[in-house]
SEBA-170196 format. One record per residue (C-alpha): residue number from 1; residue in one letter; chain; y, z, x. Coordinates in steps of 0.1 Angstrom, whole numbers, padded with zeros to 4 digits. Layout:
R pos code unit     v     w     u
R NUM    A    A     Y     Z     X
...
REM end
This chain:
R pos code unit     v     w     u
R   1    X    A  0808  1274  0985
R   2    X    A  0842  1259  0989
R   3    X    A  0865  1257  0959
R   4    X    A  0888  1231  0975
R   5    X    A  0890  1196  0960
R   6    X    A  0915  1178  0982
R   7    X    A  0928  1155  0955
R   8    X    A  0937  1121  0970
R   9    X    A  0966  1115  0946
R  10    X    A  0988  1142  0963
R  11    X    A  0969  1151  0995
R  12    X    A  0987  1134  1025
R  13    X    A  0958  1111  1033
R  14    X    A  0972  1077  1041
R  15    X    A  0992  1070  1073
R  16    X    A  1023  1048  1066
R  17    X    A  1052  1032  1084
R  18    X    A  1084  1035  1065
R  19    X    A  1110  1007  1064
R  20    X    A  1137  1012  1090
R  21    X    A  1166  1007  1066
R  22    X    A  1155  1036  1043
R  23    X    A  1175  1068  1051
R  24    X    A  1155  1099  1057
R  25    X    A  1155  1126  1030
R  26    X    A  1181  1154  1032
R  27    X    A  1154  1180  1037
R  28    X    A  1140  1165  1069
R  29    X    A  1120  1135  1083
R  30    X    A  1099  1113  1062
R  31    X    A  1062  1122  1061
R  32    X    A  1039  1101  1082
R  33    X    A  1011  1105  1056
R  34    X    A  1013  1103  1018
R  35    X    A  0989  1106  0989
R  36    X    A  0980  1076  0967
R  37    X    A  1005  1085  0940
R  38    X    A  1035  1085  0964
R  39    X    A  1021  1055  0982
R  40    X    A  1023  1034  0951
R  41    X    A  1056  1049  0937
R  42    X    A  1073  1043  0970
R  43    X    A  1055  1012  0982
R  44    X    A  1089  0993  0982
R  45    X    A  1102  1018  1008
R  46    X    A  1071  1016  1030
R  47    X    A  1069  0988  1055
R  48    X    A  1031  0989  1059
R  49    X    A  1000  1010  1062
R  50    X    A  0998  1026  1097
R  51    X    A  0960  1029  1099
R  52    X    A  0947  1026  1134
R  53    X    A  0912  1016  1125
R  54    X    A  0912  0980  1113
R  55    X    A  0881  0983  1091
R  56    X    A  0895  1013  1073
R  57    X    A  0928  0993  1068
R  58    X    A  0909  0963  1053
R  59    X    A  0889  0986  1030
R  60    X    A  0918  1006  1017
R  61    X    A  0938  0974  1010
R  62    X    A  0910  0963  0986
R  63    X    A  0912  0996  0968
R  64    X    A  0950  0994  0966
R  65    X    A  0948  0958  0952
R  66    X    A  0925  0971  0925
R  67    X    A  0949  0999  0916
R  68    X    A  0979  0976  0917
R  69    X    A  0963  0951  0894
R  70    X    A  0956  0977  0867
R  71    X    A  0989  0996  0871
R  72    X    A  1010  0964  0870
R  73    X    A  0991  0949  0840
R  74    X    A  0978  0921  0862
R  75    X    A  0941  0927  0856
R  76    X    A  0937  0900  0830
R  77    X    A  0946  0863  0831
R  78    X    A  0962  0856  0797
R  79    X    A  0976  0822  0787
R  80    X    A  0981  0794  0813
R  81    X    A  1005  0805  0841
R  82    X    A  1011  0838  0823
R  83    X    A  0996  0858  0851
R  84    X    A  1018  0842  0877
R  85    X    A  1049  0848  0856
R  86    X    A  1040  0884  0850
R  87    X    A  1035  0890  0887
R  88    X    A  1069  0875  0895
R  89    X    A  1084  0898  0868
R  90    X    A  1069  0928  0887
R  91    X    A  1082  0914  0920
R  92    X    A  1117  0910  0905
R  93    X    A  1117  0946  0894
R  94    X    A  1114  0955  0931
R  95    X    A  1089  0983  0927
R  96    X    A  1057  0993  0911
R  97    X    A  1061  1003  0874
R  98    X    A  1064  1042  0874
R  99    X    A  1051  1043  0838
R 100    X    A  1020  1023  0847
R 101    X    A  1013  1047  0876
R 102    X    A  1017  1078  0855
R 103    X    A  0995  1064  0827
R 104    X    A  0967  1053  0851
R 105    X    A  0965  1086  0870
R 106    X    A  0968  1106  0837
R 107    X    A  0936  1088  0826
R 108    X    A  0916  1088  0859
R 109    X    A  0933  1115  0880
R 110    X    A  0902  1138  0879
R 111    X    A  0882  1110  0896
R 112    X    A  0903  1112  0928
R 113    X    A  0890  1145  0942
R 114    X    A  0875  1139  0976
R 115    X    A  0855  1171  0971
R 116    X    A  0843  1183  0938
R 117    X    A  0819  1213  0943
R 118    X    A  0822  1221  0906
R 119    X    A  0797  1194  0897
R 120    X    A  0822  1167  0889
R 121    X    A  0826  1132  0903
R 122    X    A  0840  1132  0939
R 123    X    A  0858  1099  0946
R 124    X    A  0835  1070  0958
R 125    X    A  0806  1095  0962
R 126    X    A  0773  1103  0946
R 127    X    A  0769  1141  0939
R 128    X    A  0732  1135  0931
R 129    X    A  0725  1132  0969
R 130    X    A  0726  1170  0972
R 131    X    A  0693  1170  0952
R 132    X    A  0679  1136  0962
R 133    X    A  0682  1140  1000
R 134    X    A  0668  1166  1023
R 135    X    A  0696  1191  1031
R 136    X    A  0681  1199  1065
R 137    X    A  0683  1162  1076
R 138    X    A  0719  1152  1067
R 139    X    A  0739  1126  1087
R 140    X    A  0764  1150  1101
R 141    X    A  0801  1145  1106
R 142    X    A  0798  1126  1139
R 143    X    A  0778  1099  1121
R 144    X    A  0805  1098  1093
R 145    X    A  0833  1092  1118
R 146    X    A  0826  1057  1130
R 147    X    A  0846  1061  1163
R 148    X    A  0824  1090  1174
R 149    X    A  0791  1089  1192
R 150    X    A  0762  1103  1173
R 151    X    A  0726  1108  1182
R 152    X    A  0718  1085  1212
R 153    X    A  0747  1061  1205
R 154    X    A  0772  1054  1233
R 155    X    A  0807  1069  1233
R 156    X    A  0837  1048  1224
R 157    X    A  0869  1068  1225
R 158    X    A  0857  1104  1230
R 159    X    A  0827  1126  1237
R 160    X    A  0812  1147  1209
R 161    X    A  0782  1168  1205
R 162    X    A  0761  1169  1174
R 163    X    A  0754  1206  1180
R 164    X    A  0791  1215  1180
R 165    X    A  0811  1188  1162
R 166    X    A  0848  1189  1157
R 167    X    A  0852  1190  1119
R 168    X    A  0873  1160  1106
R 169    X    A  0902  1165  1083
R 170    X    A  0901  1154  1047
R 171    X    A  0923  1124  1056
R 172    X    A  0899  1113  1085
R 173    X    A  0869  1117  1062
R 174    X    A  0886  1097  1034
R 175    X    A  0892  1067  1057
R 176    X    A  0858  1068  1073
R 177    X    A  0842  1071  1038
R 178    X    A  0858  1037  1031
R 179    X    A  0845  1022  1064
R 180    X    A  0809  1032  1055
R 181    X    A  0812  1016  1020
R 182    X    A  0824  0983  1034
R 183    X    A  0810  0981  1069
R 184    X    A  0780  1004  1069
R 185    X    A  0750  0992  1090
R 186    X    A  0716  0981  1079
R 187    X    A  0685  0999  1090
R 188    X    A  0672  1034  1087
R 189    X    A  0693  1061  1071
R 190    X    A  0687  1095  1055
R 191    X    A  0657  1095  1031
R 192    X    A  0666  1095  0994
R 193    X    A  0641  1102  0966
R 194    X    A  0646  1086  0932
R 195    X    A  0621  1090  0904
R 196    X    A  0595  1103  0928
R 197    X    A  0598  1075  0953
R 198    X    A  0614  1082  0987
R 199    X    A  0628  1056  1010
R 200    X    A  0651  1055  1040
R 201    X    A  0663  1020  1045
R 202    X    A  0698  1007  1038
R 203    X    A  0713  0972  1036
R 204    X    A  0744  0962  1055
R 205    X    A  0778  0967  1038
R 206    X    A  0795  0938  1021
R 207    X    A  0821  0932  1050
R 208    X    A  0799  0940  1079
R 209    X    A  0805  0915  1108
R 210    X    A  0832  0897  1087
R 211    X    A  0869  0892  1094
R 212    X    A  0892  0895  1064
R 213    X    A  0926  0879  1061
R 214    X    A  0955  0894  1041
R 215    X    A  0990  0882  1033
R 216    X    A  1016  0907  1046
R 217    X    A  1051  0910  1033
R 218    X    A  1082  0929  1044
R 219    X    A  1071  0959  1024
R 220    X    A  1038  0974  1012
R 221    X    A  1049  0965  0976
R 222    X    A  1052  0929  0985
R 223    X    A  1020  0930  1005
R 224    X    A  1000  0944  0975
R 225    X    A  1015  0919  0950
R 226    X    A  1008  0889  0974
R 227    X    A  0972  0902  0979
R 228    X    A  0963  0901  0942
R 229    X    A  0938  0874  0932
R 230    X    A  0943  0859  0897
R 231    X    A  0914  0871  0875
R 232    X    A  0891  0845  0860
R 233    X    A  0899  0835  0824
R 234    X    A  0868  0854  0811
R 235    X    A  0877  0887  0828
R 236    X    A  0883  0917  0805
R 237    X    A  0899  0949  0818
R 238    X    A  0874  0971  0800
R 239    X    A  0845  0954  0819
R 240    X    A  0861  0948  0853
R 241    X    A  0860  0984  0864
R 242    X    A  0861  1001  0898
R 243    X    A  0833  1026  0906
R 244    X    A  0855  1057  0899
R 245    X    A  0864  1043  0864
R 246    X    A  0829  1039  0852
R 247    X    A  0816  1066  0827
R 248    X    A  0782  1069  0844
R 249    X    A  0770  1070  0879
R 250    X    A  0752  1038  0889
R 251    X    A  0714  1036  0886
R 252    X    A  0701  1032  0922
R 253    X    A  0671  1013  0909
R 254    X    A  0692  0987  0891
R 255    X    A  0719  0972  0913
R 256    X    A  0746  0952  0897
R 257    X    A  0739  0915  0904
R 258    X    A  0773  0901  0893
R 259    X    A  0808  0912  0894
R 260    X    A  0830  0913  0863
R 261    X    A  0863  0903  0880
R 262    X    A  0884  0909  0912
R 263    X    A  0886  0946  0908
R 264    X    A  0849  0953  0906
R 265    X    A  0842  0925  0931
R 266    X    A  0863  0942  0958
R 267    X    A  0855  0979  0952
R 268    X    A  0820  0980  0937
R 269    X    A  0797  0962  0961
R 270    X    A  0788  0990  0985
R 271    X    A  0752  0992  0998
R 272    X    A  0756  1029  1009
R 273    X    A  0758  1061  0990
R 274    X    A  0777  1091  1005
R 275    X    A  0785  1127  0997
R 276    X    A  0809  1148  1018
R 277    X    A  0804  1185  1022
R 278    X    A  0836  1205  1026
R 279    X    A  0842  1235  1047
R 280    X    A  0850  1269  1032
R 281    X    A  0887  1262  1025
R 282    X    A  0882  1226  1015
R 283    X    A  0905  1211  1041
R 284    X    A  0878  1197  1065
R 285    X    A  0844  1181  1062
R 286    X    A  0815  1201  1077
R 287    X    A  0786  1177  1068
R 288    X    A  0778  1145  1051
R 289    X    A  0749  1128  1033
R 290    X    A  0747  1090  1041
R 291    X    A  0719  1069  1025
R 292    X    A  0712  1038  1006
R 293    X    A  0728  1030  0973
R 294    X    A  0705  1005  0956
R 295    X    A  0669  0994  0960
R 296    X    A  0658  0958  0960
R 297    X    A  0676  0927  0974
R 298    X    A  0711  0928  0986
R 299    X    A  0738  0921  0961
R 300    X    A  0756  0887  0965
R 301    X    A  0784  0887  0990
R 302    X    A  0816  0879  0971
R 303    X    A  0850  0884  0985
R 304    X    A  0884  0866  0982
R 305    X    A  0897  0876  1016
R 306    X    A  0872  0859  1038
R 307    X    A  0868  0824  1053
R 308    X    A  0835  0811  1040
R 309    X    A  0814  0787  1060
R 310    X    A  0781  0768  1057
R 311    X    A  0753  0773  1082
R 312    X    A  0730  0747  1096
R 313    X    A  0704  0760  1071
R 314    X    A  0729  0754  1043
R 315    X    A  0736  0790  1037
R 316    X    A  0771  0802  1028
R 317    X    A  0784  0830  1051
R 318    X    A  0818  0846  1060
R 319    X    A  0834  0837  1093
R 320    X    A  0824  0865  1117
R 321    X    A  0848  0888  1135
R 322    X    A  0849  0879  1172
R 323    X    A  0871  0900  1194
R 324    X    A  0877  0871  1218
R 325    X    A  0889  0847  1192
R 326    X    A  0927  0847  1185
R 327    X    A  0940  0844  1150
R 328    X    A  0960  0812  1156
R 329    X    A  0927  0793  1159
R 330    X    A  0920  0799  1122
R 331    X    A  0955  0791  1110
R 332    X    A  0949  0756  1095
R 333    X    A  0918  0770  1077
R 334    X    A  0942  0795  1060
R 335    X    A  0970  0771  1052
R 336    X    A  0950  0740  1040
R 337    X    A  0934  0739  1006
R 338    X    A  0907  0717  1021
R 339    X    A  0904  0724  1058
R 340    X    A  0892  0696  1081
R 341    X    A  0855  0689  1073
R 342    X    A  0833  0700  1102
R 343    X    A  0798  0711  1105
R 344    X    A  0808  0745  1090
R 345    X    A  0829  0732  1061
R 346    X    A  0852  0762  1061
R 347    X    A  0867  0773  1028
R 348    X    A  0899  0794  1030
R 349    X    A  0902  0828  1014
R 350    X    A  0910  0824  0977
R 351    X    A  0939  0849  0980
R 352    X    A  0960  0822  0998
R 353    X    A  0959  0799  0968
R 354    X    A  0987  0819  0952
R 355    X    A  1000  0844  0978
R 356    X    A  1031  0823  0988
R 357    X    A  1044  0825  0952
R 358    X    A  1054  0860  0959
R 359    X    A  1074  0851  0991
R 360    X    A  1074  0823  1016
R 361    X    A  1081  0848  1043
R 362    X    A  1046  0862  1044
R 363    X    A  1026  0868  1075
R 364    X    A  0988  0868  1078
R 365    X    A  0971  0900  1089
R 366    X    A  0935  0897  1101
R 367    X    A  0914  0929  1100
R 368    X    A  0878  0933  1110
R 369    X    A  0850  0948  1131
R 370    X    A  0832  0929  1158
R 371    X    A  0797  0942  1152
R 372    X    A  0761  0933  1146
R 373    X    A  0743  0935  1113
R 374    X    A  0726  0967  1123
R 375    X    A  0738  0995  1145
R 376    X    A  0758  0979  1173
R 377    X    A  0796  0981  1170
R 378    X    A  0818  0964  1196
R 379    X    A  0855  0964  1188
R 380    X    A  0881  0966  1160
R 381    X    A  0902  0935  1154
R 382    X    A  0937  0938  1141
R 383    X    A  0960  0907  1145
R 384    X    A  0989  0892  1127
R 385    X    A  1009  0860  1127
R 386    X    A  1046  0853  1123
R 387    X    A  1057  0843  1088
R 388    X    A  1035  0813  1081
R 389    X    A  1025  0811  1045
R 390    X    A  1056  0791  1036
R 391    X    A  1038  0763  1055
R 392    X    A  1008  0765  1031
R 393    X    A  0998  0731  1017
R 394    X    A  1007  0740  0982
R 395    X    A  1043  0747  0994
R 396    X    A  1047  0722  1022
R 397    X    A  1020  0695  1023
R 398    X    A  1038  0675  1050
R 399    X    A  1038  0702  1078
R 400    X    A  1003  0715  1075
R 401    X    A  0986  0685  1091
R 402    X    A  1009  0690  1121
R 403    X    A  0997  0726  1123
R 404    X    A  0961  0714  1122
R 405    X    A  0967  0689  1150
R 406    X    A  0984  0715  1171
R 407    X    A  0955  0739  1167
R 408    X    A  0930  0711  1175
R 409    X    A  0947  0703  1208
R 410    X    A  0945  0739  1219
R 411    X    A  0908  0741  1208
R 412    X    A  0899  0708  1225
R 413    X    A  0912  0718  1259
R 414    X    A  0896  0752  1256
R 415    X    A  0862  0735  1250
R 416    X    A  0868  0711  1279
R 417    X    A  0877  0739  1303
R 418    X    A  0845  0758  1293
R 419    X    A  0824  0727  1298
R 420    X    A  0841  0719  1332
R 421    X    A  0836  0753  1348
R 422    X    A  0800  0755  1336
R 423    X    A  0793  0720  1351
R 424    X    A  0810  0729  1383
R 425    X    A  0789  0761  1387
R 426    X    A  0757  0743  1379
R 427    X    A  0764  0716  1405
R 428    X    A  0775  0742  1431
R 429    X    A  0744  0764  1429
R 430    X    A  0723  0732  1424
R 431    X    A  0705  0746  1394
R 432    X    A  0708  0725  1361
R 433    X    A  0698  0756  1341
R 434    X    A  0726  0778  1354
R 435    X    A  0750  0784  1326
R 436    X    A  0780  0796  1346
R 437    X    A  0789  0823  1321
R 438    X    A  0808  0844  1346
R 439    X    A  0831  0815  1355
R 440    X    A  0834  0805  1318
R 441    X    A  0845  0840  1308
R 442    X    A  0871  0842  1335
R 443    X    A  0885  0807  1327
R 444    X    A  0886  0816  1290
R 445    X    A  0904  0849  1297
R 446    X    A  0931  0829  1316
R 447    X    A  0934  0800  1292
R 448    X    A  0933  0814  1257
R 449    X    A  0962  0840  1258
R 450    X    A  0985  0813  1273
R 451    X    A  0973  0787  1248
R 452    X    A  0983  0811  1220
R 453    X    A  1018  0814  1234
R 454    X    A  1021  0776  1236
R 455    X    A  1008  0773  1200
R 456    X    A  1033  0796  1185
R 457    X    A  1062  0782  1206
R 458    X    A  1055  0747  1193
R 459    X    A  1047  0760  1158
R 460    X    A  1082  0774  1156
R 461    X    A  1096  0740  1166
R 462    X    A  1080  0722  1136
R 463    X    A  1106  0708  1111
R 464    X    A  1102  0717  1075
R 465    X    A  1131  0697  1062
R 466    X    A  1111  0664  1061
R 467    X    A  1138  0646  1080
R 468    X    A  1119  0640  1113
R 469    X    A  1089  0619  1122
R 470    X    A  1057  0639  1122
R 471    X    A  1077  0670  1113
R 472    X    A  1088  0674  1148
R 473    X    A  1053  0675  1162
R 474    X    A  1051  0658  1197
R 475    X    A  1015  0650  1204
R 476    X    A  1021  0637  1239
R 477    X    A  1040  0668  1250
R 478    X    A  1015  0691  1232
R 479    X    A  0986  0675  1249
R 480    X    A  1002  0678  1283
R 481    X    A  1011  0715  1277
R 482    X    A  0975  0725  1268
R 483    X    A  0960  0703  1296
R 484    X    A  0982  0720  1322
R 485    X    A  0970  0754  1311
R 486    X    A  0934  0742  1314
R 487    X    A  0940  0727  1348
R 488    X    A  0956  0759  1361
R 489    X    A  0927  0780  1348
R 490    X    A  0901  0757  1362
R 491    X    A  0918  0756  1397
R 492    X    A  0921  0794  1398
R 493    X    A  0885  0800  1389
R 494    X    A  0869  0773  1411
R 495    X    A  0891  0774  1442
R 496    X    A  0870  0801  1461
R 497    X    A  0841  0777  1465
R 498    X    A  0861  0746  1475
R 499    X    A  0861  0758  1511
R 500    X    A  0827  0743  1515
R 501    X    A  0819  0706  1512
R 502    X    A  0793  0712  1485
R 503    X    A  0817  0734  1465
R 504    X    A  0846  0709  1468
R 505    X    A  0824  0681  1457
R 506    X    A  0810  0700  1427
R 507    X    A  0845  0711  1416
R 508    X    A  0860  0676  1420
R 509    X    A  0833  0659  1400
R 510    X    A  0833  0685  1372
R 511    X    A  0871  0684  1369
R 512    X    A  0867  0651  1350
R 513    X    A  0855  0671  1320
R 514    X    A  0891  0684  1315
R 515    X    A  0901  0648  1307
R 516    X    A  0872  0640  1284
R 517    X    A  0846  0631  1311
R 518    X    A  0823  0602  1306
R 519    X    A  0794  0598  1282
R 520    X    A  0770  0600  1312
R 521    X    A  0787  0632  1325
R 522    X    A  0786  0648  1290
R 523    X    A  0749  0642  1287
R 524    X    A  0742  0657  1321
R 525    X    A  0766  0686  1319
R 526    X    A  0759  0722  1310
R 527    X    A  0743  0733  1277
R 528    X    A  0765  0726  1246
R 529    X    A  0785  0701  1266
R 530    X    A  0788  0673  1241
R 531    X    A  0822  0675  1223
R 532    X    A  0815  0674  1186
R 533    X    A  0850  0675  1174
R 534    X    A  0870  0643  1174
R 535    X    A  0900  0644  1197
R 536    X    A  0933  0647  1179
R 537    X    A  0952  0615  1177
R 538    X    A  0980  0613  1203
REM end
């Protein structure tokens, strides 16, 4: 049995990128990984986390928000505007309070062991699984590391064998432990017996399929402060606890139905229970138990870093992560307090209500995992904007409508292009049921990256002084720019078939869709043809 514990406070487990203006230490280069203690103590010297896997990055941010709130004394609201003032006081100090860090880790330091073979409480794990699960049917380390193939799953980045796996380091295991807690799949898992009843079915993690949005500053310190959400007036620090702060392990037959505040809301909603098994020297993981955490219905999905939408069945759900959707297409939904009403009625992440109070030079970082509710994983998503939160409606109500109109023009011509190529293909093959997906994919691949460049170019031209008409937004020129991109993509995709009379006729007639088409054409065009969003006013 290993005696190693790999305490996360001092074990180099988090990859970081240091600020370029920070001189290196006299004894050598700055470390590329640090423990949680140094991460918080030196967050003002760190530019950002350097985690390659987007879901692990998003998960760790939520943990760090919870630590920051408690350490900085921002875990309760207090009198009106008192919380905002206290956060600004911390910002003006320029660093996390060292006394708060020392006090917190003095109280909970023994809860941050990644391994605790002595019968203690390993961090974010359930030691009872060693007794409640079958030791001969564990998940294995390839299942734990989400970028590895396991069982009959396809390979992403590398080939691994379950019979001879490469043992992951403690740092790798730590980050993938987080991914499982937040993005774990639904479906069959290792069987777990509780009170004589055995079951082997898990519910999807709270962030599975979702894309989360985070304010990002010029340092990790600024990022963490801007990412805090004001606790509700009724929140009390002795109740709003993270899983590792609770005195007792949770009862798997009695899942918590409500959160007690932002800290428990963002760290205590996992649907999976895990236990890592270290190797002999406690530096690597040789096995893992992965199973369900709670029986019964899924806990409510609550999160302050997601865009929430309403489905046609009137159910609230988070905007899903789509690898092919660029971040600029969500920008006005992030800046506006009440985004334009559409069929989905999007509601921006609550964190952006107050983030810009920390700094107007904040960017937006989008992190997620394009995946299905069960086992299928497609692609990580990691994207960021320029400094945009100074344009938030609360700070600059004049400019945000121009941002919305700019985005709407780009979206409109993207939809028209999609409809046009599908209609052209359907007419060319003389099959009204043909969807033209191959042409649509190629046209979209040509249009959207260039449309993003046009968006940001014109975004930077917007005037924030309030001295120009429409804040410098030129609808005619904007319309022309996006239309030209759509025309070029359409011509490139459809030109090969214009050498025949039938093809030339089909392409010529369908081209009218780029300009809005006609009511008759819209009715007869490809599936999903009718344009549901009102054209931006020119």
